[in-house]
ROTI-394775 format. One record per residue: residue in one letter; x, y, z of N, C-alpha, C in turn. Coordinates in steps of 0.2 Angstrom, whole numbers, plus 2048, in hexadecimal, padded with zeros to 3 digits. Layout:
N
aXYZXYZXYZ/...
//
This chain:
593
m1FC27D3241FB27831E1F627A319/d1F827A3131F327D30E1EE27830C/p1E827A3091E32753071E526F304/s1E92702FF1EB26A2FB1EF2642FF/q1F32673041F62623081F125E30D/v1EC26230F1E625F3131E225A30F/e1E125C3091DD2573051E1251303/a1E82523021EC24C3011EC247307/i1ED24A30D1EC2463131E6242313/k1E02463121DA2433121D923E30D/r1DC23F3071DB23A3021DF233304/a1E52343061E922E3091E522A30E/t1E222E3131DE22B3181D9227316/l1D522A3111CF22730E1D122130A/q1D62213061D921C3021DB216307/a1DE21730C1E12123111DB20F314/a1D52133161D02103191CC20B314/a1CB20E30E1C820A3091CC203308/d1D22033071D61FD3061D51F830C/e1D51FB3121D41F73181CD1F4318/y1C81F83161C11F53161C11EF311/l1C41F030B1C41EB3061C81E5308/r1CE1E630C1D11E030E1CD1DC313/l1CA1E03181C61DC31D1C01D8319/a1BD1DB3141B81D83111BB1D130D/s1C11D230B1C31CC3071C51C630B/i1C61C73121C71C13161C11C031B/h1BC1C43191B61C331E1B21BC31C/s1B01B93211AD1B23201A71B2325/g1A41B832719E1B732C1981B9328/d1941BD32B18D1BF32918E1C3323/a1891C231E18A1C63181881CE319/s1841CF31E1831D631F1891DA322/e18D1D63251941D93281981DA322/y1981D631D19D1D631719B1DC313/y1941DD3121921E330E1931EA311/a1931EA3181941F031C19B1F231B/l1A01ED31A1A71EF3191A81F2311/i1A41EF30D1A41F13061A11F8305/s19C1F930919920030819D20530B/r1A12043111A62093131AB20A30E/a1AE20530B1B32063061B120A300/i1AB2092FE1A820D2F81A72142FB/a1A52153011A421C3031AB220303/c1B021C3051B721F3061B92212FF/l1B921D2FA1BB21E2F31B72232F0/d1B02242F11AC2292EE1AE2302F1/a1B02302F71B22362FA1B92392F7/i1BD2342F61C32362F21C22392EB/c1BD2362E81BC2392E11B92402E1/k1B62422E71B32482E71B724D2EA/l1BE24C2EC1C22512EE1C32562E9/s1C425C2EB1C42622E61CB2622E3/t1D02602E61D72612E31DA25A2E1/i1D62552E01D924F2DD1DB24F2D6/s1E124C2D51E424C2CE1E02482CA/a1E12492C31DD2452BE1DF23D2BF/v1E623C2C01E82352C01E52322C6/t1E52352CC1E32322D21DB2312D1/l1D82362CE1D02352CD1CF22F2C9/a1D322E2C31D22292BF1D32222C3/d1D92222C61DA21B2CA1D521A2CF/t1D321F2D31CD21E2D81C721C2D5/s1C521F2CF1BF21E2CC1BF2162C9/i1C42142C71C520D2C51C42092CB/q1C720A2D01C62052D61BF2052D8/l1BC20C2D91B520C2DC1B12092D7/a1B120A2D11AD2062CC1AD1FF2CC/q1B31FC2CD1B41F52CD1B11F22D3/v1B21F62D91AE1F32DF1A71F32DF/i1A41F92DC19D1F92DB19A1F42D6/l19E1F22D119B1ED2CC19C1E62CF/r1A21E52D31A31DF2D519E1DD2DB/e19D1E22DF1991E02E51921E22E6/t1901E62E11891E92E11861E82DA/t17F1EA2DA17C1EB2D317A1F22D2/s17E1F72D517C1FE2D417F2012CE/y17C1FF2C817F2002C217F2082C0/d17A20B2C21792122C117F2162C5/y1802142CB1852172CF18C2162CB/a18D2102C919320E2C51952122BF/i18F2132BB1902182B619121F2B7/e18E2212BD1902282BF1972292C1/v19A2242C41A12242C71A52242C0/i1A421F2BC1A821E2B61A82252B1/n1A22272B01A222D2AC1A52332AF/r1A52342B61A92392B91B02382B8/g1B32322B91BA2312B71BC2322B0/v1B822F2AC1B92302A41BA2372A2/w1B523B2A51B42422A31BB2462A5/q1BE2442AB1C32482AE1CA2452AD/s1CA23F2A81D123C2A71D323C2A0/r1D124129C1D22422951D9245294/t1DE2422971E52452951E923F293/a1EE24128F1F223C28C1F6238291/a1F823B2971FC23829C1F923229F/i1F223229F1EE22D2A31EA22929E/h1EC2292971E82262921E621E294/d1EB21B2971E92142981E321329E/r1E42182A31DE2182A81D821A2A5/h1D821F2A01D222129D1CF21B299/l1D32172961D02112931CD20C297/h1D020B29D1CE2072A21C72092A4/l1C620F2A51BF2122A71BA2112A2/r1BC21229B1B82112961B620A295/q1BB2052971B91FE2971B31FC29C/l1B41FF2A21AF1FE2A71A82012A5/l1A92062A11A220929F19F205299/v1A32012961A11FD29019D1F7294/y1A01F429919D1EF29D1961F12A0/v1961F62A31901F82A618A1FA2A0/t18D1FC29B1881FE2951851F7292/s18A1F22921881EB2901821E8294/l1811EA29A17C1E829E1751EA29B/q1751EF29716F1F329516F1F228D/s1741F228A1741F228217A1EF27F/l17A1E927D1801E627A1831EA274/p17F1EC26F1811EF2691851F626B/a1821FA27018520027218C1FF275/a18C1F92791921F727D1971F5278/e1961F127319B1EF26E19D1F526A/k1991FA26819B2002651A0204269/a19F20426F1A32082741AA204275/l1A91FE2751AF1FA2761B41FA270/r1B11FA26A1B51FB2641B9201264/s1B62072661B920D2661BF20D26B/c1BD20A2711C22092761C9205273/l1C72002701CD1FC26D1D11FF268/d1CE2032631D120725F1D620C262/d1D420F2681D821426C1DE21026F/a1DC20A2711E12062751E7204271/a1E620426A1EB2022661F1207265/h1EF20D2671F52122671F821426E/v1F620F2731F921027A1FF20C27A/p20520F27D20B20A27E20A205283/n20D1FF28220D1FA2872051F8288/n2021F72821FB1F62831F81EE283/s1FD1EA2841FB1E32841F51E1289/q1F61E42901F11E22941EA1E5293/i1EA1EB2911E41EE28F1E01EB289/l1E51EA2841E21E627E1DF1DF280/y1E31DC2841E01D52871DA1D628A/s1D91DA28F1D31DB2931CD1DE28F/l1CF1E228A1C91E52851C71DF281/s1CC1DB27E1CA1D62791C61D127D/l1C71CF2831C31CA2861BC1CD288/q1BC1D32891B51D728A1B11D6283/g1B51D727E1B11D72771AF1D0276/i1B31CB2781B11C42771AB1C327B/s1AA1C52811A51C528619E1C7282/l19F1CD27F1991D127C1971CD276/s19C1CA27319A1C626C1981BF26D/r1991BD2731981B52741911B3271/q18C1B72721851B52701851B5268/r18A1B82651891B825D18D1B3259/g1901AE25D1941A925919B1AB259/l19F1A62561A61A62561A91AC251/s1A51AD24C1A81B22471A81B924A/s1A31BA24E1A31C12511A91C2256/i1AC1BD2591B11BE25E1B81BE25A/t1B81BC2541BF1BB2511C31C2251/k1BF1C72501C31CE2501C61CF256/y1C31CD25C1C61CE2621CC1CA264/i1CB1C32621D11BF2621D71C125E/h1D51C42591DB1C72541DF1CC258/y1DC1D025C1DF1D52601E41D2265/l1E21CD2681E61C926D1ED1C6269/q1EB1C32631F01C025F1F51C525C/q1F31CB25B1F81D02591FC1D425E/a1FB1D22641FE1D626A2061D4269/p20A1D926C2111D726B2141D3271/d2101D12762111CD27C2101C6279/p2151C12792141BA27720E1B727C/q20E1B92822091B62862021B8284/m2011BE2821FB1C027F1F91BC279/v1FE1BB2751FC1B626F1FA1B0271/t1FE1AD2761FB1A62791F41A727B/l1F31AC27F1EC1AD2821E71AD27C/g1E91B02771E41B12711E21AA26F/k1E71A626E1E619F26B1E219B270/l1E419C2771E019827C1D819A27C/v1D71A127C1D11A327B1CD1A0275/e1D01A12701CD19E2691CB19726A/s1D019326D1CF18C26E1C818B272/f1C818E2781C218D27C1BC190279/e1BC1952751B61972711B419226C/l1B918F2691B718A2641B4184267/v1B618226D1B317D2711AC17F273/s1AB1852751A418727819F187272/c1A218726C19E18726519E180263/r1A017B2671A11742651A417325F/q1A917725D1AD1762571B417325A/f1B416C25B1B916925F1C016825B/q1BF1662551C51652501C816B24F/p1C517024D1C917724D1CC179253/a1C91782591CC17925F1D2176261/l1D216F25F1D816B2601DE16E25B/s1DC1702551E11732511E4179253/c1E017D2561E21842591E618225F/i1E417E2631E817D26A1EF17A268/s1F01762631F61732611FB17825F/n1F917E25D1FE18425C201187262/i1FE18526820118826E206184271/h20C18627221218327521018027C/e21217B27E21117828421517C28A/d21A17F28821E18328D21D18A28B/s21818D28D21619428B218199290/g21B19729621E19C29B21919D2A0/c21319A2A020E19B2A520B1942A7/p20C1922AD20A18B2AF2031892AE/m1FF18E2AF1F818D2AE1F618C2A7/f1FA18F2A21F818E29B1F8187299/s1FD18329C1FE17C29A1F817829D/v1F517A2A31EF1772A51E91782A1/m1E817F29E1E218029A1E317D293/r1EA17D2911EB17A28A1E917228B/s1EB16F2901E91682911E2167292/l1DF16B2961D816B2971D416B290/c1D617028C1D21712861D316B281/q1D91682811DB16227D1D615C280/l1D615B2861D21562891CB157287/t1C815D2881C115E2861C015C27F/c1C415E27A1C315D2741C3155272/q1C81522751C914B2741C3147277/l1C014927D1BA1462801B414727B/a1B414C2781AE14E2741AE14A26D/l1B414A26B1B51462641B513F265/a1B813D26B1B813626C1BB132267/e1C11342631C413125E1C912C260/d1CD12E2651D312A2661D312926E/a1D21232711D21222781D912427B/k1DE1222771E512327A1E712A27A/k1E512E2751E61352751E213827B/t1DC13627C1D81392811DB138288/q1DD1322891E113028F1E7134290/l1EB13528B1F113928B1F014028D/c1EA14328A1E814A28C1E714A293/a1E31452961E114529D1E71452A1/d1EC14029F1F21402A31F61462A3/q1F614929D1FA15029D1F71552A1/l1F01552A11ED15A2A51EE1592AD/m1EE1532AF1EF1512B61F61532B8/e1FB1522B32021532B520315B2B5/a1FF15F2B12001662B11FD1682B8/l1F81662BA1F41682C01F91662C6/s1FD1612C620115F2CC2071632CC/r2091672C720F16B2C820F1702CE/k2151712D12151752D721417C2D6/d21617F2D02151862CE20E1872CD/v20A1822CB2031832CA1FF1832D1/a20117D2D51FE17C2DB1FF1822E0/s2051852DF20718A2E42031912E2/s2001912DC1FC1972DA1F41962DB/s1F21922E01EC18F2E11E71952E2/n1E919B2E51E51A12E71E61A62E1/a1EA1A52DC1EB1AA2D71E51AA2D2/v1E41AF2CF1DF1B02CA1E21AD2C3/f1DF1A92C01E21A62B91DE1AA2B4/r1E21AC2AF1E01B12AA1DE1AE2A4/v1DB1A92A41D81A629D1D01A529F/p1CC1A829C1C51A729E1C11A129B/l1BD19E29F1B819A29C1B119D29B/s1B01A229F1AA1A629E1AC1AE2A0/v1AB1B229B1AD1B929C1A61BD29D/t1A51BE2A419F1C12A61A01C92A8/g1A61CC2A81A61D32AA1A61D42B1/g1A61DA2B31A61DC2BA1AC1DF2BD/d1B11DE2B91B81E12BC1BD1E12B6/i1C21E52B71C71E52B21C91DE2B0/k1CA1DA2B51CC1D32B31C71CF2B1/i1C11D12B11BA1CE2B01BA1C82B4/q1B91C22B21B81BC2B61BC1B62B3/w1C11B32B71C51AE2B51C41A82B8/l1C71A32B41C719C2B71CD19B2BC/g1CB19A2C21D11992C71D41922C7/y1D91912CB1DC18B2CC1D71862CF/p1D41872D41CF1822D61CA17F2D1/e1C81842CD1C31812C71C717D2C2/a1CD17F2C01D017B2BC1D21742BE/c1D41742C51D616E2C81D01692C8/v1CA16C2CA1C41672CA1C21652C3/l1C21692BE1C11672B81C61622B5/g1CC1632B71D115E2B61CF1572B8/y1CE1562BF1CC1502C21C614D2BE/l1C11512BD1BB14E2BA1BC14C2B3/a1C01502AF1C114E2A81C61482A8/a1CA1472AC1CF1412AC1CA13B2AD/a1C613B2B21C11362B41BD1342AE/m1BA1392AB1B61382A51B913529F/a1C013729E1C41342991C412C29A/d1C412A2A01C41232A21BE1202A1/l1B81232A31B21202A21AF11F29B/y1B11242971AF1242901B412228B/d1B911F28D1BE11C2891BB116285/q1BC11627E1BA11127A1BF10C278/d1C210A27D1C710427D1C30FE27C/n1C70F827A1C30F22791C00F0280/a1BC0EB27F1B80E92851BC0E528A/g1C20E32881C60DF28D1C90E4292/t1C90EB2911CC0EF2961C60F3299/k1C00F22971BB0F72991B90F72A0/s1BA0F12A31B80F02AA1BE0F42AE/a1C40F32AC1C90F72B01C90FE2AF/r1C71002A91C61082A81C010A2AC/i1BB1072AC1B51092B11B710A2B8/n1BB1052BA1BD1052C11C210B2C2/k1C610C2BD1CA1122BE1C61192BE/a1C11192BA1BD11F2BA1B91202C0/i1B711A2C31B411B2CA1B811D2CF/e1BE11B2CF1C311E2D41C51252D3/g1C51272CC1C612E2CA1C01332CD/f1BA1302CC1B41342CE1B41352D6/k1B612F2D91B612F2E11BB1352E3/i1C11352DF1C613A2E11C41412E0/a1C01422DA1BD1482D81B814B2DE/v1B41462E01AF1482E51B214A2EB/s1B81462ED1BC1482F31BF14F2F3/k1C31502ED1C61562EC1C215C2EC/i1BC15B2E81B71612E81B51632EE/q1B315E2F31B115F2F91B61632FD/s1BD1612FD1C21643011C416B2FE/m1C416C2F81C51722F51C01772F6/r1BA1752F61B41792F71B417C2FE/e1B61783031B717A30A1BC18030B/s1C217F3071C71833081C718A304/a1C41892FE1C418E2F91BE1932FA/t1B91912FE1B31952FF1B2199306/t1B81993091B819C3101BC1A2310/v1C01A430B1C31AA30B1C21AE304/g1C41B43041C31B82FE1BD1BC2FD/p1BC1C02F81B61C42F71AF1BF2F7/l1AA1C22F91A41BE2FA1A11BB2F3/p1A11C02EE19F1BE2E71A31B82E5/r1AA1B82E51AE1B32E31AD1AC2E7/r1AC1AD2EE1AA1A72F21A31A42EF/r19E1A82EE1981A62EB1991A22E5/a19D1A52E019E1A22DA1A119B2DA/l1A619B2DF1AA1952E01A51902E3/s1A11922E819C18D2EB19818A2E6/s19518E2E119018C2DC1941872D7/f19A1892D619E1852D119F17E2D4/f1A117E2DB1A31772DE19D1732DF/d1971762E01911732E018F16F2DA/s1901732D418F1702CE19416A2CC/a19A16B2CE19F1662CD19E1602D1/q19C1612D719A15B2DB1941572D9/e18F15B2D718A1572D418C1532CE/l1901562C91921532C319614D2C5/a19B14D2CA19F1482CC19B1422CF/l1961442D319213E2D618E13B2D0/f18B13F2CC18713C2C718B1372C2/y1911392C01961352BC19812F2C0/l19912F2C719A12A2CB1951252CB/a18F1272CB1891232CB18811F2C4/t18A1242BF18A1212B818F11B2B7/s19511C2BA19A1172BA1981112BD/y1951112C319310B2C618D1082C2/c18910C2BF1841092BA1871052B5/f18D1072B21901032AD1930FD2B0/k1940FC2B61960F62B91900F22BC/s18A0F52BB1840F22BE1840F12C6/d1880F62C91880F62D01830FC2D2/w17D0FA2D21780FE2D31771012DA/a1790FD2DF1791002E617D1062E7/k1841052E518910A2E61871112E2/g18410F2DB1821152D717C1192DA/y1781152DD1721182E017411C2E6/k17911A2EA17C11D2F017E1242EE/a1821242E818512A2E618012F2E4/l17A12D2E11751312DF1711342E6/l1701302EA16D1322F11711372F4/r1781372F317C13C2F617B1432F3/i1791432EC17714A2E917014C2EC/q16C1472ED1651492F016614B2F7/a16A1482FB16B14A30216F151303/s1731532FE1771592FF17315F2FF/r17316330417016930517116E2FF/s17816E2FD17A1732F81781702F1/l1761692F01741672EA16D1652EA/a1691672EF1621652EF15E1672E9/h16016C2E615C16F2E015C1692DB/s1611652DB1611602D515C15A2D7/g15A1592DD1561542DF14F1542DB/n14D15A2D914715A2D614715B2CF/k14D15B2CC14E15B2C414B1552C1/p1481552BC14514F2B914B14A2B7/w15014C2B41561472B31581432B9/f1581472BF15A1442C515513F2C7/v14F1412C714A13C2C914A1362C5/y14B1372BE14B1312BA15112D2BB/l15612F2BC15C12B2BE15B1272C4/l15912A2C91571272CF1521212CE/g14D1222CA14911D2C814C1172C5/c1511192C01541132BD15810F2C2/f15B1122C615F10E2CC15A10A2D0/e15510D2D215010A2D614D1042D3/q14C1052CC1490FF2C814E0F92C8/a1550FB2C715A0F62C715B0F22CD/l1590F62D315A0F32DA1530EF2DC/g14E0EF2D71480EC2D91430F02DD/k1450F62DE1400FB2E113B0FD2DC/l1370F92D91330FA2D312D0FF2D4/a12A0FF2DA1251042DC12710B2DC/q12D10C2E01301122E01321152D9/a1351102D51381122CF1321142CA/e12C1102CA1271122C61241192C8/a12311A2CE1201202D01251262CE/k12B1262CD13012B2CB12F12C2C3/f12E1262C012D1272B812612A2B7/r1211282BA11B12B2B911B1332BB/q11F1342C012013C2C21231402BC/i12713C2B912B1402B31261402AD/r12213B2AC11D13C2A71181422A8/q1171432AE1121492B011614F2B0/q11C1502B11201562B11231582AB/t1241542A61281552A012415529A/p12515929512215828E12215128B/r11D15028711E14928312314927F/t12614E27C12B14E27713214D27B/n13214E28113914E28513B147285/d14214628414513F28414413C28B/l14414029014313C29713B13A298/y13713D29513013B294130134291/i13313328B13312D28813712728C/m13C12928E14012429213D122298/a13912729C1351252A21301202A0/s12D12129A12711D29812A116296/l13011529313310F29213410B298/n13710F29D13810B2A41311092A7/i12C10C2A612510A2A91231042A5/l12410429F1230FE29B1270F829D/l12D0F929F1320F32A112F0F12A8/i12D0F52AC12B0F32B31240EF2B2/g1200F22AE1190EE2AD11A0E82AA/g11E0E62A611F0E02A21180DF29E/d1160D929E1100D729A1090DB29C/n10A0DE2A21040E22A51050E92A3/s1090EB29F10B0F229D1050F529B/d1040FC29C0FF100299100100291/r0FB0FE28E0FC0FD2860FB105283/n0F81092870F81102850FF113284/i10211228A10911528A10D112285/l10D10B28311110827E10F10B277/d10910C27610610F26F10911626F/e10911A27410B121274113121273/v11611D27711E11D27612011A26F/s11C11526C11D11326511D119261/g11911D26111812325C11E12825D/l12012926412512D26512C12B263/c12D12426413312126213511F25B/k12F11E25713011B25113511F24C/n13512624C13912924813D12E24C/h13F12C25214213125714A132254/p14C138254153139251159135255/s15713425B15D13126015D12925F/m16312725D16411F25D16311C264/l16512026916411E27015D11C271/i15812127015112027114E11A26D/r15011A26714D11426215010E265/d15610D267159107269155105270/a15410A27415110827B14A106279/f1461092751401062731400FF270/l1450FE26C1460F726A1470F2270/l14B0F427514C0F027A1450EF27E/v1420F427F13B0F32831360EE27F/n1360EF2791320EB2751340E4275/l13A0E227513C0DB27513B0D827C/v13B0DC28113A0DA2881320D8288/l12E0DD2861270DC2861240D6282/w1290D427D1270D02781260C927B/d1290C72801290C02831240C0289/d1210BA28A11C0BA28F1200BA296/n1260B82961290B829D12E0BE29E/s12C0C429B1300CA29B1320CC2A2/l12D0CC2A612E0CF2AD1330CB2B1/s1320C42B11370C02B413E0C02B2/r13E0C12AB1450C22A81480C92AA/l1440CD2AC1470D42AE14B0D32B4/n14A0CD2B814E0CC2BE1550CB2BD/d1570C92B715E0C82B71620CE2B6/g15F0D42B51620DA2B51650DC2AE/h1650D82A91680DA2A31650DF29F/q15E0DF29F15A0E429B15A0EB29F/i15A0EA2A615A0F02AA1610F32A9/s1660EF2A916D0F22A816D0F62A1/g16A0F329C16A0F72961670FD296/i1610FD29815D10329816010929D/a1631062A316610B2A716D10E2A4/q17010A2A117610D29D174112298/y16F11029416C11528F16A11C293/s16711B29916412129C16A12529E/s16F1222A11751262A317912A29D/m17912629817C12A29217712F28F/l17112E29016C13428E16D13A292/i16D13929916E13E29D17514229C/a17A13E29B18114129B181145295/r17D14429017D147289184147286/l18714128718D13F28318C13A27E/p19013A27818F13527318E12E275/s18912B27318812427618D11F273/i19011B27719411627419210F276/v18C10E27818910827B184105276/s18210827117C10526D17E0FE26A/p1840FD2671860F62651850F126B/q1880F32711880EE2761800EC278/i17C0F22781750F027A1720EC275/a1730ED26E1710E92691730E126A/s1790E126C17C0DA26D1790D7273/l1780DB2781750D927E16E0D627D/i16A0DA2791630D82771630D1274/a1680D026F1680CA26B16A0C426F/y16F0C52731720BF27716D0BD27C/h16B0C22801670C028615F0BF285/c15D0C32801550C227E1540BD279/a1580BC2741560B826E1540B1270/p1580AE2751560A727614F0A6279/y14B0AB27B1450AB27E13F0AB279/f1410AD27313B0AE26E1390A726B/s1330A626A1300A026813209E261/s1330A325D1340A225613C0A2254/l13E09C25214509B2501470A024B/e1430A22461450A62411460AD244/k1420AF2481430B624B1490B6250/t14A0B12531500B02581560B1254/l1560AD24E15C0AD24A15E0B4247/g1580B72451590BE24215C0C3247/i1590C324D15C0C72521630C6253/a1650C025416B0BE2551700C0250/k16E0BF24A1730C22441730C9245/t16E0CC24616E0D42471730D624C/g1730D22521770D325817E0D2255/f1800CD2521870CB24F1890D124B/v1850D42461880D924218A0DF246/v1860E124B1880E724F18D0E6254/t18E0DF2561930DD25B19A0DE257/s19A0DD2511A10DE24D1A30E524E/k19F0EA2501A20F12501A50F2257/l1A40ED25C1A70EE2621AE0EC263/n1B10E925E1B80E725F1B90E3265/s1B40DE2671B50DA26D1B40D326B/p1BA0CF26B1BA0C82691B50C426E/l1B40C62741AF0C22781A80C3276/w1A60C927419F0CA27219E0C626B/m1A40C72671A30C42601A20BC261/y1A60B92651A50B226619F0B0269/m19C0B426E1960B32711900B326C/m1910B826818B0B926318C0B325D/y1920B225B1930AD2561910A6258/k1920A525F19009E26218909E262/l1850A326317E0A326417B0A225D/v17E0A525817C0A425117D09D24F/a18309A25118409324F17F08F252/d17E09025817908B25C17208B258/l17009125616909225316908F24C/q16F09024916F08D24216F085243/a17208324817207B24816B07924A/q16707D24D16007A24E15C07A248/r15F07E24315B07E23C15F079238/g16407523A16707023616D073232/n16E07923317407C23017A07C235/k18007D23218607D23618B082234/i18D08623919208B238199088237/p19D08A2321A40872311A8087238/e1AA08223A1AE0822401B4086240/a1B708823A1BD08C2391BB09323B/k1B509523A1B309C23C1B309D244/i1B00972471B009824E1B7097251/q1BB09324E1C20922501C609924F/q1C509D24A1C80A32491C60A824F/l1C00A82511BE0AC2571C10AA25D/k1C20A325E1C50A02641CC0A3264/d1CF0A325E1D60A525E1D70AD260/m1D20B125E1D20B825F1D10B9267/l1CD0B526A1CC0B52711D20B3275/h1D50AE2731DB0AC2771E00B1276/r1E10B42701E60B92701E50BF275/n1DF0C12751DD0C627A1DE0C4281/i1DD0BE2831DE0BB2891E50BC28B/s1EA0BA2861F10BA2871F30C1288/n1EF0C62851F10CD2861EF0D028D/g1EC0CC2911EB0CF2981E40D029A/l1DF0CD2961D80CE2981D60C929D/e1D80CB2A31D70C62A81D00C32A9/q1CB0C72A81C40C52A91C20C02A4/y1C60BE29F1C50B929A1C80B229C/d1CC0B22A21D00AC2A31CC0A62A3/n1C60A62A51C20A02A51BE09E29F/i1BF0A329A1BB0A22941BD09C290/g1C409B2901C709628B1C408F28C/s1C308D2921C00862931B9086290/k1B508C2911AE08C28F1AE08C287/l1B308D2841B308D27C1B3086279/q1B508127D1B607B27A1AF077279/
//
């Protein structure tokens, strides 16, 4: 047997061993040291193949690609990866294997990017120019373009446009669709939601790939939630997303890699993709959020919140079951990434579940949801975050655990800067708990911080606290929960970092519940009139009637009288809404007389 045959047998044996070690590692679920021992053996086998004296250029390129991918995916030995890649690049400069040559250069670009972004982008452009002359180049253009987007992400949307252009000029229709999807998600990441909606509308719903429809619907829903322009459109997007996720051809691909990135981080030819488990979890969360922040009229608000609560309960359950199944098989890095993703998703789902209960003033159940975050070992890091401590304090305050709540708010004042919104909100909560015995230094300090604060939320919350402290019986009045309900709803919206839709309600709440306590009739009437003006923005006949009735009663005390026709007009509006199915107003009619 001649030497070349001996080496061929040796190469085949080493390749088979490497493949088997990698297969065993992919299904390994035991100790991490055992996993990395399997990876080390696979790397040793592949490296030995690359050093065979009679290896062909094609085999060397293929093996170098595989070896570099394993090194980059499983280790941080970047110098070793560069050595392997350079060796393959140097010996693969033939037209017959030009596509493999490009793959090696792409890997080199990635490793270079860990050290110098400008140098990596320069190398990538050169690689893209060469790739344009390679037949059947859709896949390599796609992969290179996404790598360019990854490198340019920190420089804004304009710098990634040229890479998206490569995708949209590809001869493969699916590559064109991918280009539009990538551009849409990039626009979303830059918070350009209206352009993203326009871009996504150019993608046909039936694009030939079941997961494309999932991501198309997810992008639409994200934009609608952010813009909050049309509740019906938002709900339609949520329904479309859940329908897309329930399709059999999507569900059957639960272990497949989905080829549209939310975060392109490099490390492999396929870089890093959003998988079916992630898309499914995001879908459940987004659908529930669409219910929670729907700006429908007040008559359906209670039903929408109840639906959101059920949605977040389902999300919590689904995330837990998917976490258990998806993190027990596959490569360790993928399992770690999924585990981290599911932890974050579970934290988010429980937080929004607590927020939903907050909107119903069901403090006990909301508090229980927060304690689940605190008790979870995987979520334990959240328990010390200032926003979490603050939210716990809000719920404890609403439940009457005032000493515990005040301790948490004072902890936040010690741990956060004075200019931080949480510092201000915690100070306002301390003032609410203290009532007439509040620390005047805190009140003076917060007055200065809130006076010209850019956030309407902060300014309105400060107004609420001042109104509560204005009356001698403020502390006893807090027992009815109205003021705490307002401040806690504000708190949740602040932490959620979503556009506030509750300011008119809070203003009306202040006017309706606080105004009758003030000693001055003129002050009371002024506040009530202000509450009526902002109430008109709510499109809620019940609130409008309540406020109008309050103004009428106060005017009567001054000897003036509101025209009965005006009140009758509001009665008619309210009765029409009752007939349209607003069950919670069934008993209001008798009270209007």
